[in-house]
N, C-alpha and C positions, 0 to 999 in steps of 0.2 A: 753560442753559435748553433743555430738550428738548421744547419746545412744538411741536406739529405746525404746519407751514406750510400744508399742503393737507389738507382733510378732504373726503372723498367718501362718499356713500351708495352703497356697493358693490352692495347688493341691487338698487337701482334701475338702476344701470349694467349689472349682469349681465343684468337683464331686457331691456335695450335692445340688447345685443350678444350674438352667438352664443357667443363664448368670451372669457374674460377675457384681457386683454393680459398677456403674460409677468409673472406675479406681480401684486402689487398696485401700481397706479400711485401710489397715495397713499404707500405705503412707499418706493418707489423715489425719488420726488421729495423726500420729506422727508429721507431718508438722504443723498442726493447734495447737496442744497442746504444742508443744515444742518451737514454734516460739517466744513466749514471756512468759517465765516462771514467772518471776516477775521482778520488777524494783529495788529490794533491793540488795545493794552491800554489800561487807564484812564490809565496814565502817558503813553502816546503821545497820548491825547486832551488831556492837560494840556499837553504840548508844543505841540500845535496851537493850543489856546486862548491859550497864552502868546505864540505868534507873532502871533496876531490882536490881542491887547491891547497888545503892545509890539514892533512890527515892525522891530527893529534888524537891520541887514544880516547880521551873522554868526549871530544867533539864527535868522533866517529860513532862511539857507543850510543850517545844520546840521540844523534841524528838518525842512526840506523833504527833505533827503537821507534822514533816518531814515524819514520817512513814506512816501516814494516806494519805498524798499527794502522796507518791510513790505507795502505794497500790491501791489508786484510779486510778492512771495512768495505772497501770497494768490491773486493772479490766476493764477499758475502752477499752484497747486493746483486751482483751479476749472476750468482749461482742459480737462483730461481728463474732468471731470464733465460739462461742457457738451457735449463730443464724444459722451459716452455718451447723454445725453438727446437730442441731435440725431439720433443713430443710431436710437434707439427711436421717435422721431417719424417718421423716414423709413421705418422698417420697419412702421409701424402699418398694419394692414389696414382700419382704420376711416376712413370718408369725412369725418367731422367730428372735429376735434381742437381741444381747448382746453388750453393750458398756462398755469398761473398760479402765482405764488409770489414769494418773496423771492430774487432772483438775487444779491444782495450785490455787484452791479456795475451801472454806469451803462449807458444805451442805446448808448454809443459803445465799449463794451468788447467784447473777444473773446467773453466768455460770452454776452452778449445777442445779438451778431451771429450766433453759431453756432447757438444755440437757435432764434432767430427767422428763420433763413435762408429758409424756405419758408412762413412764417406772417406774419400781419398783427399789428402791435402796436396793441392797442385804444386806448391813450392817444394814440399818434401819429395814429391814424385819427379819433378823436372826442373827445379831451380838450381842455381849455383850460388855458393857463398853463404853468408849469414841471412840474407833476405831482409835486412833491416828496413822497416817501412816507416817507423816513427823516429824522428831525427832532431828533436829540439831539446834545448837546455841540458845537453850532454846526457840525455836519456836516449839510448839507442836500442830499440827493440823491434822484433817482428810481431806486430799485432794486427796487421791487415791480412786477410786471408781469402783464398778461393778454395772451396771444397766442392767435390763432385761425387755423384753416385758412382758405384763400382763399375757400372756399365759404360762409363765415360772415361776417356783418357785425356789428361791435361799434358801439354808439352810446351817447352820453351817458356816456362814461367819466369817472368822478369820483373825486377823492381826498377822503375824508371827514376833514376836519381837526377835527371835533368830538370825536374819540376821543382822550383824553389818557392812557389807562392803558398805552399801549405806546410804544416808541420808533419805531414805524412807524404811519403813517396808513393805514387800509384803502383799497384801490382797488377800484372795482366798475364794472360797466357792464351794459348790456342787450346780448344777443346774439340774432340771428335768422339764419335761413338766407338765403342769396342765391338769388334765382330768376332 
């Protein structure tokens, strides 16, 4: 599925800034974040569900090894992507930065820590609960994020669980300048 993760009205943005940031922010984020979502197949998700339904020691042991190996491979692929995005954020000449999207990794991951290193996490700042945004096949994670520069304040960060058409719940918040 090549559905865009981030959609921006570039004409409005170009009107707000003197020159566009190297290429399209929308294209860069969508290509990097969608390139390798994860290495888990439907068969891997069946292994996971089977472990939950019938948690026998050997089944859990072999299933966990398989899943951890695949997740580690996906994480290794995302690491240089996260480094690239972090570099773009650090090099940005713009005073206000908002980064949002599906990171395909949890808040304790290298991907999240690297991209968010000089940014505030909107959900951590103003969300309630666990913030689970991915909700399929008994995998429940917060992998969708809104990050803002320190001179912005996010509030009322919400995961909209009413949307059933996607394997992700949308996350949204209000953002205002800090004075």
